[in-house]
A tleap script that builds the chain and sets N, CA, C and O, in Angstrom:
source leaprc.protein.ff14SB
mol = sequence {
  NPRO LEU LEU ARG PHE ALA HIE ARG PHE SER
  SER LEU MET PRO SER ARG SER LEU ILE TRP
  CYS LEU GLU ASN GLY VAL HIE ASN SER GLY
  LEU LEU ARG PHE TRP PRO ASP PRO GLU THR
  VAL PRO LEU GLU PHE LEU PRO ALA GLY GLY
  THR LEU VAL VAL PHE LEU SER TYR ARG PHE
  TRP HIE GLU VAL VAL PRO ALA LYS ARG GLN
  ARG LEU SER LEU THR GLY TRP PHE ARG ARG
  CARG
}
set mol.1.N position { 0.822 -1.203 0.003 }
set mol.1.CA position { 0.000 0.005 -0.007 }
set mol.1.C position { 0.862 1.261 0.001 }
set mol.1.O position { 2.016 1.234 0.428 }
set mol.2.N position { 0.300 2.334 -0.466 }
set mol.2.CA position { 1.003 3.610 -0.458 }
set mol.2.C position { 1.173 4.068 0.979 }
set mol.2.O position { 0.228 4.014 1.765 }
set mol.3.N position { 2.367 4.516 1.327 }
set mol.3.CA position { 2.645 4.877 2.707 }
set mol.3.C position { 1.812 6.058 3.180 }
set mol.3.O position { 1.456 6.109 4.357 }
set mol.4.N position { 1.489 7.002 2.316 }
set mol.4.CA position { 0.731 8.167 2.788 }
set mol.4.C position { -0.698 7.797 3.188 }
set mol.4.O position { -1.361 8.558 3.893 }
set mol.5.N position { -1.173 6.637 2.744 }
set mol.5.CA position { -2.511 6.173 3.105 }
set mol.5.C position { -2.478 4.977 4.045 }
set mol.5.O position { -3.506 4.333 4.258 }
set mol.6.N position { -1.318 4.671 4.610 }
set mol.6.CA position { -1.153 3.477 5.429 }
set mol.6.C position { -2.039 3.463 6.664 }
set mol.6.O position { -2.322 2.389 7.194 }
set mol.7.N position { -2.483 4.614 7.137 }
set mol.7.CA position { -3.336 4.683 8.335 }
set mol.7.C position { -4.786 4.311 8.024 }
set mol.7.O position { -5.577 4.107 8.945 }
set mol.8.N position { -5.141 4.221 6.757 }
set mol.8.CA position { -6.525 3.834 6.380 }
set mol.8.C position { -6.636 2.320 6.445 }
set mol.8.O position { -6.030 1.599 5.652 }
set mol.9.N position { -7.409 1.864 7.391 }
set mol.9.CA position { -7.554 0.431 7.618 }
set mol.9.C position { -8.593 -0.181 6.681 }
set mol.9.O position { -8.337 -1.187 6.019 }
set mol.10.N position { -9.763 0.441 6.637 }
set mol.10.CA position { -10.816 -0.045 5.733 }
set mol.10.C position { -11.545 1.138 5.118 }
set mol.10.O position { -11.565 2.232 5.683 }
set mol.11.N position { -12.138 0.911 3.969 }
set mol.11.CA position { -12.870 1.956 3.229 }
set mol.11.C position { -14.338 1.597 3.150 }
set mol.11.O position { -14.708 0.423 3.130 }
set mol.12.N position { -15.180 2.641 3.106 }
set mol.12.CA position { -16.630 2.489 2.987 }
set mol.12.C position { -17.085 3.317 1.793 }
set mol.12.O position { -16.717 4.484 1.658 }
set mol.13.N position { -17.882 2.707 0.934 }
set mol.13.CA position { -18.377 3.432 -0.240 }
set mol.13.C position { -19.856 3.104 -0.449 }
set mol.13.O position { -20.185 2.051 -0.996 }
set mol.14.N position { -20.752 4.002 -0.016 }
set mol.14.CA position { -22.181 3.781 -0.281 }
set mol.14.C position { -22.527 4.130 -1.725 }
set mol.14.O position { -21.925 5.026 -2.315 }
set mol.15.N position { -23.478 3.433 -2.275 }
set mol.15.CA position { -23.955 3.718 -3.627 }
set mol.15.C position { -25.464 3.885 -3.549 }
set mol.15.O position { -26.181 2.952 -3.185 }
set mol.16.N position { -25.936 5.057 -3.886 }
set mol.16.CA position { -27.345 5.383 -3.691 }
set mol.16.C position { -28.167 5.302 -4.970 }
set mol.16.O position { -29.303 4.828 -4.944 }
set mol.17.N position { -27.627 5.743 -6.052 }
set mol.17.CA position { -28.416 5.918 -7.266 }
set mol.17.C position { -28.549 4.646 -8.091 }
set mol.17.O position { -27.559 3.993 -8.418 }
set mol.18.N position { -29.778 4.310 -8.418 }
set mol.18.CA position { -30.030 3.192 -9.323 }
set mol.18.C position { -29.992 3.658 -10.771 }
set mol.18.O position { -29.695 2.867 -11.667 }
set mol.19.N position { -30.284 4.912 -11.009 }
set mol.19.CA position { -30.412 5.455 -12.357 }
set mol.19.C position { -29.083 5.938 -12.909 }
set mol.19.O position { -28.805 5.761 -14.095 }
set mol.20.N position { -28.257 6.548 -12.065 }
set mol.20.CA position { -27.050 7.212 -12.537 }
set mol.20.C position { -26.085 6.273 -13.242 }
set mol.20.O position { -25.431 6.670 -14.206 }
set mol.21.N position { -25.988 5.047 -12.781 }
set mol.21.CA position { -24.967 4.139 -13.266 }
set mol.21.C position { -25.088 3.803 -14.744 }
set mol.21.O position { -24.083 3.725 -15.450 }
set mol.22.N position { -26.307 3.607 -15.211 }
set mol.22.CA position { -26.496 3.170 -16.598 }
set mol.22.C position { -27.565 4.025 -17.242 }
set mol.22.O position { -28.713 4.039 -16.799 }
set mol.23.N position { -27.182 4.742 -18.295 }
set mol.23.CA position { -28.122 5.556 -19.033 }
set mol.23.C position { -27.971 5.289 -20.519 }
set mol.23.O position { -26.861 5.335 -21.048 }
set mol.24.N position { -29.071 5.011 -21.195 }
set mol.24.CA position { -29.049 4.736 -22.629 }
set mol.24.C position { -28.044 3.634 -22.992 }
set mol.24.O position { -27.390 3.698 -24.033 }
set mol.25.N position { -27.934 2.650 -22.142 }
set mol.25.CA position { -27.040 1.526 -22.396 }
set mol.25.C position { -25.567 1.818 -22.177 }
set mol.25.O position { -24.726 0.963 -22.454 }
set mol.26.N position { -25.232 3.012 -21.684 }
set mol.26.CA position { -23.843 3.396 -21.456 }
set mol.26.C position { -23.600 3.514 -19.957 }
set mol.26.O position { -24.355 4.175 -19.245 }
set mol.27.N position { -22.547 2.872 -19.491 }
set mol.27.CA position { -22.228 2.940 -18.052 }
set mol.27.C position { -21.450 4.208 -17.784 }
set mol.27.O position { -20.483 4.510 -18.482 }
set mol.28.N position { -21.871 4.958 -16.768 }
set mol.28.CA position { -21.238 6.237 -16.416 }
set mol.28.C position { -20.071 6.076 -15.453 }
set mol.28.O position { -19.496 7.066 -15.002 }
set mol.29.N position { -19.730 4.878 -15.147 }
set mol.29.CA position { -18.584 4.500 -14.324 }
set mol.29.C position { -18.805 4.712 -12.854 }
set mol.29.O position { -19.944 4.702 -12.388 }
set mol.30.N position { -17.715 4.908 -12.100 }
set mol.30.CA position { -17.783 4.782 -10.656 }
set mol.30.C position { -17.408 3.349 -10.320 }
set mol.30.O position { -17.499 2.918 -9.170 }
set mol.31.N position { -16.983 2.617 -11.347 }
set mol.31.CA position { -16.561 1.233 -11.220 }
set mol.31.C position { -15.432 1.119 -10.219 }
set mol.31.O position { -14.487 1.907 -10.256 }
set mol.32.N position { -15.518 0.143 -9.318 }
set mol.32.CA position { -14.483 -0.084 -8.318 }
set mol.32.C position { -13.642 -1.284 -8.755 }
set mol.32.O position { -14.177 -2.354 -9.043 }
set mol.33.N position { -12.320 -1.093 -8.800 }
set mol.33.CA position { -11.402 -2.169 -9.185 }
set mol.33.C position { -10.531 -2.554 -8.003 }
set mol.33.O position { -10.032 -1.703 -7.267 }
set mol.34.N position { -10.357 -3.880 -7.838 }
set mol.34.CA position { -9.477 -4.435 -6.805 }
set mol.34.C position { -8.430 -5.312 -7.484 }
set mol.34.O position { -8.718 -6.013 -8.454 }
set mol.35.N position { -7.228 -5.259 -6.963 }
set mol.35.CA position { -6.174 -6.174 -7.383 }
set mol.35.C position { -5.815 -7.033 -6.176 }
set mol.35.O position { -4.972 -6.641 -5.370 }
set mol.36.N position { -6.453 -8.215 -6.039 }
set mol.36.CA position { -6.104 -9.087 -4.906 }
set mol.36.C position { -4.632 -9.494 -4.946 }
set mol.36.O position { -4.000 -9.711 -3.912 }
set mol.37.N position { -4.109 -9.592 -6.159 }
set mol.37.CA position { -2.697 -9.894 -6.368 }
set mol.37.C position { -2.231 -8.959 -7.484 }
set mol.37.O position { -2.844 -8.936 -8.551 }
set mol.38.N position { -1.158 -8.185 -7.266 }
set mol.38.CA position { -0.722 -7.245 -8.290 }
set mol.38.C position { -0.372 -7.878 -9.629 }
set mol.38.O position { -0.293 -7.181 -10.640 }
set mol.39.N position { -0.162 -9.179 -9.647 }
set mol.39.CA position { 0.194 -9.894 -10.880 }
set mol.39.C position { -1.024 -10.330 -11.686 }
set mol.39.O position { -0.864 -10.884 -12.773 }
set mol.40.N position { -2.223 -10.099 -11.191 }
set mol.40.CA position { -3.426 -10.608 -11.850 }
set mol.40.C position { -4.290 -9.490 -12.410 }
set mol.40.O position { -4.045 -8.309 -12.165 }
set mol.41.N position { -5.298 -9.884 -13.162 }
set mol.41.CA position { -6.285 -8.954 -13.692 }
set mol.41.C position { -7.171 -8.483 -12.536 }
set mol.41.O position { -7.523 -9.290 -11.675 }
set mol.42.N position { -7.540 -7.204 -12.494 }
set mol.42.CA position { -8.348 -6.727 -11.364 }
set mol.42.C position { -9.774 -7.284 -11.388 }
set mol.42.O position { -10.315 -7.610 -12.445 }
set mol.43.N position { -10.369 -7.384 -10.189 }
set mol.43.CA position { -11.784 -7.677 -10.053 }
set mol.43.C position { -12.510 -6.359 -10.199 }
set mol.43.O position { -12.025 -5.345 -9.696 }
set mol.44.N position { -13.662 -6.327 -10.871 }
set mol.44.CA position { -14.391 -5.083 -11.079 }
set mol.44.C position { -15.815 -5.203 -10.533 }
set mol.44.O position { -16.489 -6.216 -10.720 }
set mol.45.N position { -16.251 -4.139 -9.854 }
set mol.45.CA position { -17.588 -4.097 -9.265 }
set mol.45.C position { -18.287 -2.820 -9.705 }
set mol.45.O position { -17.793 -1.716 -9.478 }
set mol.46.N position { -19.447 -2.987 -10.340 }
set mol.46.CA position { -20.249 -1.831 -10.730 }
set mol.46.C position { -21.036 -1.332 -9.519 }
set mol.46.O position { -21.503 -2.140 -8.716 }
set mol.47.N position { -21.189 -0.008 -9.375 }
set mol.47.CA position { -22.003 0.498 -8.275 }
set mol.47.C position { -23.459 0.060 -8.449 }
set mol.47.O position { -24.008 0.139 -9.548 }
set mol.48.N position { -24.063 -0.391 -7.389 }
set mol.48.CA position { -25.463 -0.800 -7.408 }
set mol.48.C position { -26.204 0.003 -6.349 }
set mol.48.O position { -25.773 0.072 -5.198 }
set mol.49.N position { -27.310 0.604 -6.737 }
set mol.49.CA position { -28.072 1.451 -5.822 }
set mol.49.C position { -28.466 0.733 -4.544 }
set mol.49.O position { -28.852 -0.436 -4.558 }
set mol.50.N position { -28.359 1.459 -3.438 }
set mol.50.CA position { -28.769 0.917 -2.142 }
set mol.50.C position { -27.766 -0.050 -1.525 }
set mol.50.O position { -28.117 -0.819 -0.630 }
set mol.51.N position { -26.515 -0.017 -1.997 }
set mol.51.CA position { -25.516 -0.917 -1.448 }
set mol.51.C position { -24.417 -0.136 -0.717 }
set mol.51.O position { -24.267 1.073 -0.898 }
set mol.52.N position { -23.667 -0.847 0.100 }
set mol.52.CA position { -22.523 -0.283 0.810 }
set mol.52.C position { -21.362 -1.252 0.634 }
set mol.52.O position { -21.445 -2.411 1.039 }
set mol.53.N position { -20.283 -0.773 0.028 }
set mol.53.CA position { -19.080 -1.599 -0.146 }
set mol.53.C position { -18.131 -1.260 0.990 }
set mol.53.O position { -17.807 -0.093 1.211 }
set mol.54.N position { -17.687 -2.282 1.709 }
set mol.54.CA position { -16.704 -2.125 2.776 }
set mol.54.C position { -15.585 -3.111 2.481 }
set mol.54.O position { -15.831 -4.298 2.267 }
set mol.55.N position { -14.348 -2.610 2.471 }
set mol.55.CA position { -13.219 -3.498 2.188 }
set mol.55.C position { -11.982 -3.050 2.946 }
set mol.55.O position { -11.881 -1.902 3.379 }
set mol.56.N position { -11.054 -3.964 3.098 }
set mol.56.CA position { -9.807 -3.689 3.805 }
set mol.56.C position { -8.851 -2.985 2.839 }
set mol.56.O position { -8.119 -3.632 2.089 }
set mol.57.N position { -8.870 -1.680 2.870 }
set mol.57.CA position { -8.102 -0.894 1.897 }
set mol.57.C position { -6.598 -1.047 2.049 }
set mol.57.O position { -5.859 -0.812 1.093 }
set mol.58.N position { -6.135 -1.432 3.214 }
set mol.58.CA position { -4.700 -1.610 3.409 }
set mol.58.C position { -4.183 -2.900 2.755 }
set mol.58.O position { -2.978 -3.058 2.560 }
set mol.59.N position { -5.096 -3.818 2.419 }
set mol.59.CA position { -4.680 -5.114 1.864 }
set mol.59.C position { -4.701 -5.187 0.355 }
set mol.59.O position { -4.003 -6.013 -0.232 }
set mol.60.N position { -5.499 -4.327 -0.295 }
set mol.60.CA position { -5.691 -4.445 -1.735 }
set mol.60.C position { -5.387 -3.132 -2.451 }
set mol.60.O position { -5.811 -2.063 -2.011 }
set mol.61.N position { -4.653 -3.219 -3.550 }
set mol.61.CA position { -4.572 -2.085 -4.451 }
set mol.61.C position { -5.981 -1.899 -5.015 }
set mol.61.O position { -6.646 -2.880 -5.347 }
set mol.62.N position { -6.431 -0.678 -5.125 }
set mol.62.CA position { -7.782 -0.429 -5.612 }
set mol.62.C position { -7.871 0.953 -6.249 }
set mol.62.O position { -7.031 1.822 -6.017 }
set mol.63.N position { -8.915 1.131 -7.060 }
set mol.63.CA position { -9.173 2.437 -7.668 }
set mol.63.C position { -10.655 2.534 -8.008 }
set mol.63.O position { -11.340 1.523 -8.160 }
set mol.64.N position { -11.131 3.757 -8.124 }
set mol.64.CA position { -12.471 4.019 -8.652 }
set mol.64.C position { -12.253 4.677 -10.004 }
set mol.64.O position { -11.563 5.691 -10.108 }
set mol.65.N position { -12.849 4.089 -11.044 }
set mol.65.CA position { -12.688 4.620 -12.398 }
set mol.65.C position { -13.390 5.974 -12.487 }
set mol.65.O position { -14.520 6.107 -12.018 }
set mol.66.N position { -12.737 6.992 -13.084 }
set mol.66.CA position { -13.351 8.316 -13.177 }
set mol.66.C position { -14.729 8.298 -13.848 }
set mol.66.O position { -14.985 7.521 -14.768 }
set mol.67.N position { -15.583 9.157 -13.369 }
set mol.67.CA position { -16.960 9.273 -13.901 }
set mol.67.C position { -16.944 9.981 -15.244 }
set mol.67.O position { -16.082 10.820 -15.505 }
set mol.68.N position { -17.909 9.633 -16.097 }
set mol.68.CA position { -18.027 10.272 -17.409 }
set mol.68.C position { -18.930 11.498 -17.357 }
set mol.68.O position { -19.042 12.232 -18.339 }
set mol.69.N position { -19.563 11.716 -16.233 }
set mol.69.CA position { -20.366 12.936 -16.051 }
set mol.69.C position { -20.343 13.286 -14.572 }
set mol.69.O position { -19.892 12.499 -13.740 }
set mol.70.N position { -20.830 14.468 -14.260 }
set mol.70.CA position { -20.786 14.946 -12.883 }
set mol.70.C position { -21.596 14.036 -11.965 }
set mol.70.O position { -22.675 13.564 -12.326 }
set mol.71.N position { -21.053 13.802 -10.770 }
set mol.71.CA position { -21.761 12.997 -9.784 }
set mol.71.C position { -21.325 13.397 -8.383 }
set mol.71.O position { -20.284 14.029 -8.198 }
set mol.72.N position { -22.113 13.032 -7.427 }
set mol.72.CA position { -21.758 13.209 -6.023 }
set mol.72.C position { -21.354 11.843 -5.484 }
set mol.72.O position { -21.996 10.835 -5.778 }
set mol.73.N position { -20.305 11.819 -4.709 }
set mol.73.CA position { -19.890 10.540 -4.121 }
set mol.73.C position { -19.491 10.766 -2.660 }
set mol.73.O position { -19.156 11.876 -2.246 }
set mol.74.N position { -19.538 9.711 -1.926 }
set mol.74.CA position { -19.194 9.752 -0.512 }
set mol.74.C position { -18.305 8.554 -0.218 }
set mol.74.O position { -18.623 7.426 -0.596 }
set mol.75.N position { -17.205 8.800 0.450 }
set mol.75.CA position { -16.288 7.734 0.857 }
set mol.75.C position { -15.895 7.968 2.303 }
set mol.75.O position { -15.716 9.112 2.723 }
set mol.76.N position { -15.759 6.902 3.062 }
set mol.76.CA position { -15.319 7.028 4.441 }
set mol.76.C position { -14.239 6.005 4.725 }
set mol.76.O position { -14.081 5.028 3.993 }
set mol.77.N position { -13.504 6.236 5.789 }
set mol.77.CA position { -12.437 5.330 6.178 }
set mol.77.C position { -12.466 5.078 7.675 }
set mol.77.O position { -12.785 5.966 8.465 }
set mol.78.N position { -12.129 3.863 8.048 }
set mol.78.CA position { -11.745 3.578 9.423 }
set mol.78.C position { -10.222 3.665 9.413 }
set mol.78.O position { -9.556 3.112 8.538 }
set mol.79.N position { -9.698 4.360 10.388 }
set mol.79.CA position { -8.265 4.603 10.410 }
set mol.79.C position { -7.624 3.999 11.654 }
set mol.79.O position { -8.280 3.798 12.676 }
set mol.80.N position { -6.362 3.723 11.546 }
set mol.80.CA position { -5.602 3.277 12.712 }
set mol.80.C position { -4.596 4.363 13.058 }
set mol.80.O position { -4.222 5.173 12.211 }
set mol.81.N position { -4.171 4.369 14.293 }
set mol.81.CA position { -3.223 5.394 14.727 }
set mol.81.C position { -1.805 4.995 14.467 }
set mol.81.O position { -0.884 5.751 14.777 }
savepdb mol mol.pdb
quit
């Protein structure tokens, strides 16, 4: 993990919108990618309305794919000292 974020133990990402994710057959992203092993292809999770993703951010390389249009997002962390 990146040292500047080493205090982040786990991450929380709520997904509220059912409509925002897919419009006219095009996904607007917000896709969450995990690399359980840096040598492998990432696992990908599409945001689903009414869900909460919680994961151990210190254990996995991860990213959120940039959105193709404006959106509001909320992310939280549990931190260690």
